[in-house]
GUFIMI-540492 format. One line per field, with one value per residue: residue number from 0; residue in one letter; x, y, z of N, C-alpha, C in turn. Coordinates in steps of 0.001 Angstrom, whole numbers. Atoms other than C-alpha are relative to their C-alpha. Layout:
# residues N
seq <- (NUM / ...);
type <- (A / ...);
n.X <- (X / ...);
n.Y <- (Y / ...);
n.Z <- (Z / ...);
ca.X <- (X / ...);
ca.Y <- (Y / ...);
ca.Z <- (Z / ...);
c.X <- (X / ...);
c.Y <- (Y / ...);
c.Z <- (Z / ...);
END
This chain:
# residues 257
seq <- (0 / 1 / 2 / 3 / 4 / 5 / 6 / 7 / 8 / 9 / 10 / 11 / 12 / 13 / 14 / 15 / 16 / 17 / 18 / 19 / 20 / 21 / 22 / 23 / 24 / 25 / 26 / 27 / 28 / 29 / 30 / 31 / 32 / 33 / 34 / 35 / 36 / 37 / 38 / 39 / 40 / 41 / 42 / 43 / 44 / 45 / 46 / 47 / 48 / 49 / 50 / 51 / 52 / 53 / 54 / 55 / 56 / 57 / 58 / 59 / 60 / 61 / 62 / 63 / 64 / 65 / 66 / 67 / 68 / 69 / 70 / 71 / 72 / 73 / 74 / 75 / 76 / 77 / 78 / 79 / 80 / 81 / 82 / 83 / 84 / 85 / 86 / 87 / 88 / 89 / 90 / 91 / 92 / 93 / 94 / 95 / 96 / 97 / 98 / 99 / 100 / 101 / 102 / 103 / 104 / 105 / 106 / 107 / 108 / 109 / 110 / 111 / 112 / 113 / 114 / 115 / 116 / 117 / 118 / 119 / 120 / 121 / 122 / 123 / 124 / 125 / 126 / 127 / 128 / 129 / 130 / 131 / 132 / 133 / 134 / 135 / 136 / 137 / 138 / 139 / 140 / 141 / 142 / 143 / 144 / 145 / 146 / 147 / 148 / 149 / 150 / 151 / 152 / 153 / 154 / 155 / 156 / 157 / 158 / 159 / 160 / 161 / 162 / 163 / 164 / 165 / 166 / 167 / 168 / 169 / 170 / 171 / 172 / 173 / 174 / 175 / 176 / 177 / 178 / 179 / 180 / 181 / 182 / 183 / 184 / 185 / 186 / 187 / 188 / 189 / 190 / 191 / 192 / 193 / 194 / 195 / 196 / 197 / 198 / 199 / 200 / 201 / 202 / 203 / 204 / 205 / 206 / 207 / 208 / 209 / 210 / 211 / 212 / 213 / 214 / 215 / 216 / 217 / 218 / 219 / 220 / 221 / 222 / 223 / 224 / 225 / 226 / 227 / 228 / 229 / 230 / 231 / 232 / 233 / 234 / 235 / 236 / 237 / 238 / 239 / 240 / 241 / 242 / 243 / 244 / 245 / 246 / 247 / 248 / 249 / 250 / 251 / 252 / 253 / 254 / 255 / 256);
type <- (M / I / L / K / T / F / A / S / L / A / A / L / G / L / A / L / A / A / A / S / A / T / P / A / T / A / R / S / E / P / A / A / T / P / N / Q / L / S / D / P / S / S / A / F / K / D / T / G / R / R / S / T / W / H / G / E / V / A / R / T / E / R / G / H / M / I / G / D / P / D / A / D / T / S / L / I / E / F / I / S / Y / T / C / G / H / C / A / T / F / A / R / E / G / E / G / A / L / D / L / A / L / L / A / P / G / H / L / N / L / E / V / R / P / V / I / R / N / A / I / D / L / T / V / S / L / L / A / Q / C / G / P / E / D / R / F / K / D / R / H / R / M / F / L / M / R / Q / D / A / W / L / E / K / A / R / Q / A / P / Q / S / Q / Q / A / I / W / Q / R / G / D / A / A / S / R / L / N / A / A / Q / A / L / D / L / D / D / M / L / A / A / R / G / V / S / K / V / D / I / N / K / C / L / A / D / D / K / A / A / L / A / L / I / S / G / G / R / A / D / R / E / E / F / A / V / P / G / T / P / S / F / A / L / D / G / E / L / L / E / G / V / H / D / W / P / A / L / Y / E / V / L / S / E / R / F / R / P / G / A / G / G);
n.X <- (491 / -870 / 150 / -704 / -1491 / -460 / -534 / -1758 / -1086 / -391 / -1552 / -693 / -2 / 639 / 471 / -207 / -744 / -1220 / 0 / -771 / -1168 / -463 / -889 / -1553 / -1069 / 565 / -1268 / 683 / -266 / 33 / -1966 / 429 / 211 / -1114 / 428 / 1054 / -295 / -121 / -677 / -1312 / -1251 / 391 / -1365 / 1149 / -213 / 2086 / 184 / 1376 / 1260 / 1375 / -104 / 1423 / 27 / 484 / 1883 / 225 / 190 / 600 / 937 / -418 / 367 / -1107 / 638 / 385 / -823 / -136 / -684 / -124 / -121 / -1089 / -1300 / -1080 / -674 / 989 / -41 / 940 / -372 / 772 / 474 / 1224 / 90 / -189 / -1309 / -530 / -883 / 424 / 445 / -623 / -407 / 1218 / -494 / -1354 / -317 / 1033 / -56 / -1583 / 109 / 230 / -367 / -1317 / -78 / 1377 / 800 / -1131 / -55 / -851 / 596 / 1231 / 177 / 797 / 417 / 393 / 346 / -536 / 937 / -273 / 993 / 1380 / 542 / -1534 / 974 / 743 / -571 / -226 / 665 / 134 / -1333 / -111 / 1544 / 744 / -590 / -1321 / -936 / -349 / -264 / -1216 / 350 / 943 / -1074 / -923 / 1350 / -220 / -1957 / 285 / 1081 / -67 / 203 / 1516 / 1146 / -719 / 69 / 1419 / 413 / -348 / 430 / 1017 / 56 / -387 / 736 / 93 / -1547 / 316 / 795 / -1082 / -1273 / 35 / 152 / 707 / 566 / 423 / -1352 / -880 / 944 / -172 / -1162 / -55 / 798 / -524 / -2031 / 575 / -1050 / 950 / 212 / -1280 / 137 / 985 / -992 / -303 / 1062 / 1256 / 1300 / 96 / 157 / -324 / -958 / 663 / -305 / -1119 / -536 / 745 / -351 / -761 / -766 / -1314 / -630 / -451 / -1809 / -1274 / -906 / -370 / -924 / -877 / -549 / -982 / -1513 / -558 / -138 / -1481 / -1059 / -527 / 102 / -590 / 439 / 457 / 278 / -689 / 383 / -1185 / -404 / -399 / 310 / -1034 / -203 / -697 / 315 / -330 / 565 / 927 / 357 / 21 / -1601 / -958 / 541 / -525 / -1640 / 543 / 620 / -1203 / -600 / 208 / -75 / -1388 / -448 / -1702 / 693 / 936 / 1672);
n.Y <- (-1645 / -971 / -1354 / 559 / 326 / -1413 / -50 / 93 / -1107 / -1115 / -537 / -76 / -1836 / -580 / -1500 / -454 / -909 / 896 / 272 / 102 / 932 / 578 / 818 / -430 / -518 / -732 / -969 / -670 / -1506 / 572 / 137 / -605 / 887 / -264 / -252 / 494 / 1501 / -632 / -536 / 179 / 3 / 1679 / 1149 / 1257 / 447 / 562 / 1672 / -178 / 1226 / -334 / -1612 / -307 / 1357 / -941 / 187 / 1290 / 438 / 1289 / -425 / 1337 / 228 / -1490 / -1048 / -321 / 149 / -1102 / 339 / 369 / 614 / 737 / -937 / 918 / -208 / -731 / -1118 / -115 / -1382 / 715 / -823 / -740 / -1118 / -504 / -382 / -1916 / -152 / 1124 / -1259 / -249 / 547 / 447 / -1335 / -866 / 868 / 272 / 155 / -307 / 1959 / 19 / -15 / 611 / 1118 / 1723 / -176 / 894 / 1963 / 339 / 466 / -371 / -1278 / 393 / -730 / 1209 / -835 / 251 / -379 / -182 / -301 / 61 / -1742 / 855 / 1015 / -719 / -260 / 913 / 706 / -1221 / 185 / 1264 / 232 / -790 / 537 / 419 / -1092 / -1495 / 417 / -1153 / -2115 / -323 / 98 / -1161 / -523 / 416 / -478 / -1347 / -1245 / 369 / -1402 / 24 / 1078 / 685 / -1043 / 596 / 845 / -220 / -640 / 858 / 7 / 1598 / 692 / 1006 / 575 / 1464 / 799 / 599 / 840 / 1051 / 353 / 1039 / -601 / -1292 / -1459 / -384 / -1082 / -463 / -862 / -294 / -1282 / -711 / -270 / -427 / 1224 / 880 / -1175 / 38 / 808 / -67 / -838 / 337 / 1074 / 1923 / -474 / 289 / 1989 / 670 / -102 / 844 / 1653 / 1073 / 165 / 1546 / 999 / 497 / 918 / -836 / -510 / 1032 / 589 / -997 / -13 / 1184 / -878 / -404 / 1175 / 1304 / -754 / 138 / 865 / 344 / -701 / -1222 / -1118 / -1017 / -1477 / -377 / 836 / 1218 / 558 / 1240 / 226 / 1215 / 374 / -399 / -1078 / -743 / -693 / -1585 / -999 / -450 / -1389 / 144 / -135 / 1422 / 976 / -111 / 439 / 1834 / 160 / -522 / 753 / 1052 / -290 / -1446 / 1408 / 1838 / 1270 / 1439 / -414);
n.Z <- (121 / 420 / -1331 / -823 / 141 / -1088 / -1507 / -58 / 997 / -1226 / -104 / 1549 / -444 / -121 / -631 / 1532 / -126 / 356 / 641 / 1636 / -389 / 1321 / -350 / -616 / 874 / 1000 / -848 / -713 / 1082 / 882 / 914 / 1287 / 851 / 1117 / 1157 / 407 / 895 / 1856 / 595 / 1110 / -833 / -121 / 686 / 1037 / 1989 / 944 / 601 / 864 / 310 / -635 / -912 / 22 / -968 / -947 / -4 / -281 / -1174 / -176 / -1284 / -307 / -1148 / -925 / 22 / 1295 / 504 / 1176 / 360 / 1014 / -800 / 616 / -663 / -937 / -1555 / -477 / -1290 / -687 / -749 / -1789 / -483 / -519 / 539 / -1138 / -795 / 753 / 121 / 1246 / 914 / 184 / 1114 / 1364 / 956 / 10 / 589 / 446 / 1881 / 824 / 171 / 1758 / 1271 / -50 / -399 / 901 / 1580 / 606 / -450 / -800 / -935 / -351 / -1594 / -479 / -428 / -1162 / -970 / -1690 / -1169 / -1444 / -1025 / 731 / 1062 / 1189 / 235 / 1066 / 1207 / 852 / 655 / 1334 / 1073 / 1015 / -16 / 1164 / 647 / -501 / 1098 / -618 / -1629 / -86 / 167 / -1559 / -1173 / 109 / -51 / -1161 / -1087 / 337 / -442 / -1470 / -1486 / -178 / -933 / -1575 / -1078 / 150 / -913 / -1433 / -418 / -364 / -1371 / -527 / 930 / 1775 / 757 / -279 / 986 / 1645 / -220 / -55 / 1476 / 268 / 922 / -368 / -590 / 1365 / 709 / -1232 / 145 / 1551 / -149 / -875 / -270 / 1751 / 1091 / 924 / 1093 / 172 / 1532 / 1122 / 657 / 817 / 391 / -318 / -419 / -1486 / -14 / -104 / -1672 / -1134 / 294 / -521 / -1551 / -357 / 511 / -1146 / 957 / 109 / -792 / -697 / 1471 / -699 / -1306 / -202 / 737 / -1035 / -400 / 836 / -286 / -1145 / -178 / 1044 / 203 / -1272 / 201 / -1464 / -78 / 1299 / 986 / 159 / 1511 / 319 / 1360 / 524 / -1060 / -1595 / -897 / -223 / -819 / -392 / 1203 / -222 / 684 / 1966 / -325 / -900 / 1735 / 1325 / -513 / 480 / 1276 / 615 / 112 / 398 / 1738 / 564 / 843 / -776 / -838 / 631 / -310);
ca.X <- (-16827 / -15239 / -15661 / -13686 / -10525 / -10612 / -10139 / -6715 / -5436 / -5504 / -2014 / -1103 / -2493 / -5907 / -6427 / -6390 / -3987 / -1012 / -2197 / 479 / 3085 / 6475 / 9041 / 11910 / 13865 / 12442 / 14576 / 12920 / 13317 / 13333 / 16887 / 16988 / 15290 / 18045 / 17940 / 14651 / 14695 / 13676 / 16308 / 19262 / 22071 / 19943 / 21844 / 19000 / 19875 / 17046 / 17282 / 14259 / 11869 / 8293 / 7235 / 3803 / 4035 / 3619 / -964 / -829 / -2365 / -3851 / -5155 / -3119 / -3273 / -1695 / -2717 / -2101 / 312 / 1605 / 3565 / 5040 / 3983 / 7006 / 9802 / 13220 / 13426 / 9999 / 9718 / 7114 / 5945 / 4164 / 2070 / -788 / -2663 / -2822 / 826 / 2345 / 5295 / 3664 / 2229 / 5202 / 6885 / 3837 / 4970 / 8512 / 8625 / 5717 / 6183 / 9943 / 9141 / 7070 / 8325 / 12355 / 11245 / 8145 / 6561 / 10143 / 9554 / 12588 / 10630 / 7110 / 5800 / 3329 / 1420 / 407 / -1482 / -693 / -3685 / -2587 / -6127 / -9852 / -9748 / -6289 / -9111 / -11567 / -9318 / -8142 / -10872 / -11812 / -8416 / -9206 / -12982 / -13983 / -11856 / -8503 / -6656 / -7515 / -6661 / -3256 / -5259 / -7660 / -4439 / -2397 / -5891 / -5642 / -2048 / -2372 / -5195 / -4126 / -3654 / -7596 / -9176 / -6757 / -6707 / -10460 / -10450 / -8436 / -10552 / -13340 / -15358 / -14308 / -17326 / -17541 / -13755 / -15108 / -17597 / -14642 / -12521 / -14858 / -14902 / -17632 / -19574 / -21288 / -18307 / -16507 / -19377 / -19846 / -16248 / -16413 / -19131 / -17514 / -14034 / -15971 / -13585 / -17020 / -17351 / -13404 / -14317 / -17588 / -15477 / -13831 / -16600 / -17598 / -20958 / -22439 / -23902 / -21046 / -18726 / -21483 / -21080 / -17298 / -17263 / -19826 / -18141 / -16585 / -14803 / -12712 / -11728 / -11164 / -8471 / -6699 / -5965 / -5069 / -3180 / -1193 / -330 / 1043 / 3422 / 4230 / 4787 / 7111 / 8686 / 8681 / 8011 / 9020 / 6934 / 5341 / 6252 / 8400 / 9696 / 11209 / 12937 / 12508 / 11192 / 14147 / 13365 / 15348 / 16319 / 16785 / 14935 / 12023 / 12089 / 11885 / 16008 / 17046 / 14985 / 16479 / 20388 / 19171 / 17487 / 20302 / 22715 / 20801 / 19748 / 23174 / 24278 / 26553 / 25030 / 22828 / 19552);
ca.Y <- (-14665 / -11736 / -9834 / -12361 / -12793 / -8978 / -8945 / -10638 / -7572 / -5663 / -6058 / -5378 / -1083 / -788 / 2445 / 5376 / 7580 / 4361 / 5115 / 7065 / 5141 / 4678 / 1489 / 1869 / 1629 / 4178 / 7673 / 10360 / 13405 / 12031 / 12023 / 14309 / 12848 / 11331 / 11821 / 10872 / 7370 / 9435 / 11355 / 11101 / 10785 / 7510 / 5085 / 2538 / 994 / 924 / -1938 / 155 / -2684 / -2640 / 884 / 466 / -2795 / -198 / -343 / -3781 / -5030 / -8573 / -8676 / -12041 / -13608 / -10775 / -8059 / -6389 / -6966 / -3878 / -4662 / -6994 / -10544 / -12563 / -9553 / -11484 / -9150 / -8397 / -5996 / -6272 / -3070 / -3683 / -1076 / 691 / 3196 / 4677 / 5307 / 8944 / 7637 / 4897 / 8395 / 9560 / 7383 / 6944 / 10617 / 10767 / 6951 / 5290 / 7361 / 7086 / 2875 / 3456 / 4985 / 3629 / -112 / -1591 / 513 / -1646 / -5066 / -4661 / -5334 / -5913 / -4077 / -6361 / -4037 / -6304 / -4177 / -4602 / -4264 / -2341 / -1189 / -553 / 2650 / -71 / -2483 / -152 / 1442 / -1395 / -3039 / 362 / -63 / -3366 / -2530 / -1785 / -3090 / -4751 / -2484 / 981 / -765 / 1954 / 5121 / 4197 / 3028 / 6100 / 7806 / 7005 / 7572 / 10946 / 12383 / 10676 / 14161 / 14691 / 11644 / 10439 / 14018 / 13254 / 10206 / 11757 / 14295 / 12074 / 11557 / 8874 / 7548 / 6686 / 5763 / 3250 / 2104 / 1852 / -405 / -2750 / -3634 / -5427 / -4046 / -1981 / 123 / 65 / 1708 / 3665 / 5219 / 5246 / 7953 / 9819 / 9996 / 10693 / 7357 / 6470 / 9750 / 9574 / 6720 / 7009 / 9830 / 7673 / 5741 / 2915 / 2958 / 3492 / -220 / -1486 / 489 / -967 / -4339 / -4443 / -2816 / -5379 / -8297 / -9664 / -12592 / -10207 / -8615 / -11677 / -12403 / -9066 / -9692 / -13713 / -11664 / -9821 / -12242 / -14999 / -11875 / -11467 / -14774 / -15194 / -12128 / -10240 / -7727 / -4941 / -1800 / 96 / 790 / -2604 / -4118 / -7420 / -7901 / -11047 / -12422 / -11293 / -9046 / -5509 / -4608 / -1128 / 166 / 1592 / 5386 / 5888 / 7101 / 3434 / 1583 / 3720 / 2653 / -1230 / -805 / 1166 / -964 / -3874 / -2049 / -66 / -1160 / -3994 / -5385 / -8502 / -7469);
ca.Z <- (12497 / 11662 / 15099 / 16699 / 14359 / 14453 / 17990 / 17094 / 15431 / 19291 / 19670 / 16272 / 17642 / 17024 / 18528 / 15586 / 17982 / 16607 / 13622 / 12036 / 14600 / 12165 / 12007 / 14203 / 11897 / 9963 / 10167 / 11811 / 8868 / 5394 / 3146 / 391 / -2211 / -4905 / -8524 / -10183 / -12179 / -15570 / -15298 / -17902 / -15082 / -13895 / -12647 / -14413 / -17775 / -20405 / -22504 / -25096 / -24073 / -23608 / -22399 / -21481 / -18720 / -16009 / -16955 / -16204 / -13134 / -11558 / -8536 / -6458 / -3793 / -769 / -2746 / -6516 / -8884 / -11878 / -13909 / -16522 / -14499 / -15980 / -14611 / -14193 / -10757 / -8312 / -5437 / -2776 / -1237 / 2687 / 3025 / 5680 / 4381 / 8033 / 8057 / 6747 / 5716 / 3148 / 1539 / 1919 / -359 / -2965 / -3734 / -3674 / -5327 / -7048 / -10618 / -10611 / -10416 / -13165 / -15272 / -14645 / -13759 / -14341 / -18132 / -19650 / -17845 / -15725 / -12844 / -11264 / -7803 / -5639 / -3784 / 68 / 2412 / 6443 / 8641 / 11612 / 12547 / 11618 / 9408 / 7458 / 7249 / 5404 / 3011 / 2109 / 1230 / -1085 / -3015 / -3887 / -4618 / -8412 / -11722 / -11289 / -14212 / -11971 / -8461 / -8851 / -9320 / -5744 / -4046 / -4873 / -4488 / -790 / 54 / -1577 / -289 / 3260 / 5895 / 4763 / 5959 / 8500 / 10427 / 10064 / 11826 / 14656 / 15173 / 15512 / 18730 / 20815 / 20349 / 16687 / 16596 / 19278 / 16704 / 13708 / 15976 / 16071 / 12178 / 11536 / 8010 / 9906 / 11410 / 7910 / 6404 / 9591 / 8843 / 4860 / 5120 / 8107 / 7006 / 2669 / 1450 / -189 / -1772 / -2764 / -4971 / -6613 / -7620 / -9299 / -10960 / -8902 / -7748 / -3996 / -4945 / -5300 / -2174 / -48 / -1387 / -949 / 2691 / 3538 / 2096 / 5491 / 3304 / 1975 / 4855 / 6580 / 3169 / 4415 / 7491 / 6891 / 4110 / 6371 / 8835 / 6451 / 5622 / 8818 / 9449 / 6184 / 5958 / 9606 / 8543 / 10613 / 10050 / 6972 / 4400 / 3820 / 997 / -355 / -3285 / -5006 / -2126 / 747 / 3237 / 2899 / 6080 / 7348 / 4393 / 4720 / 2076 / -1147 / -402 / 902 / -2194 / -4707 / -2889 / -3323 / -6712 / -8292 / -7468 / -8588 / -12548 / -12774 / -15863 / -16299 / -13823 / -13886 / -12864);
c.X <- (840 / 478 / 1417 / 1619 / 230 / 362 / 1098 / 877 / 97 / 1662 / 894 / -433 / -1178 / -387 / 388 / 968 / 1302 / -137 / 1160 / 1586 / 903 / 282 / 1234 / 703 / -7 / 665 / -1944 / -514 / 148 / 1158 / -1008 / -160 / 1319 / -391 / -1429 / 424 / 182 / 1212 / 1713 / 1176 / -259 / 1025 / -502 / 648 / -1138 / 907 / -1386 / -858 / -1222 / 263 / -1979 / -559 / -736 / -1886 / -344 / 81 / -947 / 375 / 808 / -312 / -403 / -425 / 210 / 1468 / 46 / 1225 / 505 / 288 / 1404 / 1659 / 1129 / 201 / -2036 / 585 / -1548 / -413 / -1229 / -651 / -854 / -282 / -679 / 1349 / 864 / 1591 / -152 / -578 / 780 / 615 / -933 / 625 / 1418 / 414 / -317 / 210 / 1254 / -557 / -668 / 212 / 1185 / -601 / -1513 / -779 / 1127 / -40 / 842 / -414 / -1500 / -88 / -1673 / -474 / -692 / -236 / 359 / -1091 / 544 / -1111 / -1301 / 25 / 1685 / -777 / -1394 / 212 / 419 / -987 / -592 / 947 / -231 / -1880 / 79 / 1251 / 1591 / 1590 / -379 / 213 / 1593 / -349 / -749 / 1339 / 607 / -922 / 213 / 778 / 49 / -129 / -51 / 13 / -1693 / -274 / 515 / -117 / -2237 / -633 / 440 / -671 / -1410 / -659 / 389 / -885 / 73 / 1365 / -450 / -1181 / 531 / 754 / -834 / 39 / -357 / -555 / -411 / 856 / 601 / -740 / -132 / 1158 / 48 / -724 / 1023 / 1128 / -468 / 864 / -748 / -242 / 1379 / -686 / -1230 / 789 / 617 / -425 / -434 / -607 / 33 / -143 / 614 / 1008 / -421 / 144 / 1741 / -24 / -747 / 700 / 1188 / 1051 / 900 / 1457 / 879 / 1671 / 709 / 342 / 669 / 800 / 1591 / 1247 / 894 / 1151 / 1034 / 1261 / 1080 / 541 / 328 / 96 / -359 / -981 / -377 / 530 / 1838 / 642 / 1313 / 255 / 266 / 184 / 1187 / -547 / 1114 / 110 / -43 / -792 / -1485 / -837 / -31 / 2386 / 494 / -300 / 690 / 1533 / -411 / -273 / 1087 / 1477 / -242 / -349 / 1170 / 398 / 1179 / -192 / -1660 / -1027 / -1021);
c.Y <- (827 / 916 / -981 / -608 / 2012 / 602 / -439 / 1166 / 1502 / 129 / 545 / 2692 / 181 / 1399 / 761 / 907 / -1061 / 520 / 575 / -395 / -112 / -1374 / 469 / 154 / 1289 / 1538 / 978 / 1317 / -908 / 384 / 1059 / -1269 / -198 / -124 / -905 / -1329 / 634 / 1155 / 289 / -520 / -1183 / -858 / -1509 / 184 / 167 / -249 / 518 / -807 / 493 / 1817 / 197 / -1166 / 887 / -23 / -795 / -180 / -1189 / 227 / -2333 / 73 / 753 / 1184 / 234 / -159 / 1021 / -225 / -1274 / -1969 / -1028 / 433 / -466 / 923 / 421 / 237 / -176 / 1203 / -611 / 1364 / 394 / 1159 / 1088 / 719 / 918 / -649 / -912 / 1134 / 194 / -688 / -300 / 1403 / -14 / -1641 / -1258 / -53 / -463 / -1290 / 154 / 441 / -360 / -1611 / -223 / 1006 / -1038 / -1016 / -312 / -724 / 139 / 483 / -1053 / 910 / -886 / 890 / -357 / 734 / 672 / 401 / 447 / 626 / -1034 / -635 / 454 / 808 / -509 / -957 / 1146 / -47 / -558 / -203 / 1002 / -659 / 206 / 1156 / 1600 / -346 / 1835 / 872 / -364 / 71 / 1298 / 950 / 668 / 802 / 1459 / 887 / -1136 / 1524 / 15 / -544 / -309 / 1344 / -178 / -674 / 494 / 1030 / -218 / 27 / -1508 / -1195 / -829 / -597 / -1767 / -1446 / -265 / -1127 / -1155 / -1747 / -798 / 895 / 1043 / 1032 / 297 / 738 / 768 / 1434 / 307 / 1464 / 924 / 988 / 828 / -730 / 61 / 1169 / 237 / -879 / -286 / 1378 / -735 / -723 / -1060 / 895 / 221 / -1373 / -315 / 168 / -553 / -1337 / -185 / 341 / -614 / -1432 / -355 / -1481 / 435 / 976 / -716 / -310 / 889 / -222 / -1469 / 549 / 339 / -630 / -698 / 945 / 465 / -1083 / -202 / 661 / 627 / 872 / 1186 / 1414 / 270 / 1645 / -1123 / -278 / -791 / 94 / -1135 / -1343 / -413 / 798 / 1251 / 314 / 1146 / 916 / 93 / 1729 / 47 / 126 / -1396 / -617 / 472 / -392 / -1547 / -93 / 256 / -542 / -1549 / 191 / 861 / -667 / -161 / -288 / -1057 / 111 / -142);
c.Z <- (561 / 660 / 516 / -487 / -194 / 1011 / 144 / -615 / 922 / -179 / -938 / -179 / -679 / 35 / -1181 / 584 / -658 / -1567 / -1013 / 864 / -1197 / 794 / 842 / -506 / -1219 / 382 / 395 / -1028 / -1078 / -532 / -1072 / -1154 / -1650 / -1216 / -816 / -630 / -1276 / 292 / -628 / 916 / 1137 / 285 / -107 / -1527 / -286 / -1304 / -1460 / 113 / 162 / 378 / 492 / 1392 / 1481 / 331 / 211 / 1096 / -51 / 1244 / 385 / 1595 / 1909 / -657 / -2063 / -445 / -1510 / 106 / -1379 / 1723 / -114 / -274 / 486 / 1443 / 600 / 1439 / 1111 / 888 / 1524 / -341 / 1115 / -1070 / 1218 / -141 / -681 / -524 / -1157 / -817 / -352 / -1799 / -1165 / -145 / -456 / -1259 / -1296 / -1226 / -73 / 27 / -848 / -1032 / -489 / -257 / -778 / -1464 / -825 / 308 / 756 / 1623 / 479 / 1433 / 143 / 902 / 1338 / 953 / 1498 / 273 / 959 / 906 / -827 / -1662 / -1345 / -753 / -1334 / -1245 / -690 / -757 / -1294 / -718 / -700 / -516 / -1413 / -831 / 961 / -814 / 874 / 1429 / 192 / 212 / 1229 / 768 / -552 / 608 / 1514 / 1074 / -214 / 241 / 1510 / 1066 / -287 / 504 / 1141 / 1051 / 303 / 839 / 1460 / 486 / 122 / 1148 / 758 / 130 / -1236 / -22 / 913 / -794 / -1205 / 814 / 147 / -1614 / -667 / -1607 / 451 / 618 / -1045 / -328 / 214 / -397 / -1336 / -199 / 646 / -319 / -1809 / -1076 / -780 / -1405 / -1117 / -1114 / -804 / -809 / -1946 / -1517 / 198 / 347 / 1621 / -142 / 16 / 1323 / 1394 / 167 / 617 / 1271 / 765 / -429 / 1299 / -531 / -602 / 469 / 998 / -1543 / 422 / 684 / 194 / -870 / 784 / 1007 / -708 / -456 / 995 / 584 / -1184 / -157 / 1280 / -742 / 1201 / 423 / -1479 / -267 / 228 / -1317 / -244 / -1587 / -378 / 1444 / 1550 / 1172 / -67 / 1260 / 207 / -1515 / 91 / -492 / -808 / -106 / 39 / -1132 / -1035 / 403 / -1262 / -2348 / -701 / -362 / -993 / -1890 / -523 / -1380 / -71 / 750 / -271 / 248 / -1371);
END
């Protein structure tokens, strides 16, 4: 039963008050953003390869892969939709990755959700609701507009928050409607009928929970956002400036990446 499985998430911080918690290793104040990867002074090499791979999206066992599936380098992004640092990373880094590394096929990026609380589960179900090739749009929409809908969650009555924390289909539908998440998705062309089906899909919800558990066991993900490069967790890398340094070294002119 999904209720029993979801109950095991209590230790991960189901309370909405913890939704804005950040990893212990994350910076309390964001560092200055380095050069954008598209700048002429960027450290990233240009091989003149195909420049449209950033539009390729495929469903994976634990998330969605963006880019050339046969790229020499693979990056996994572990994110929580209720994580403020994840929203900051989306604003600062994801567009730059599109231009410099994903589009020409140097790297592929797999986005994997970390289910920290009941709202994470609801938004993660909505992010994967609809055509695969539009996943990136939905993913970034929920992160870019996080401030608005997450503030509504914080301001909701305790009685309603308690309903959401059950994690069952009815509570997910309640949360999506109360936070206008369903309307946001409907504006992207997904019908309300399909949205409700996605929210009611207990099998998909269990898969998200199981995938996050598997990632914690495999990578010991310490918090969000976190990253794994070619199957190895990047220790101490929890924001765009830190990831930029790693990727700049990997893809600098003359490097073997």
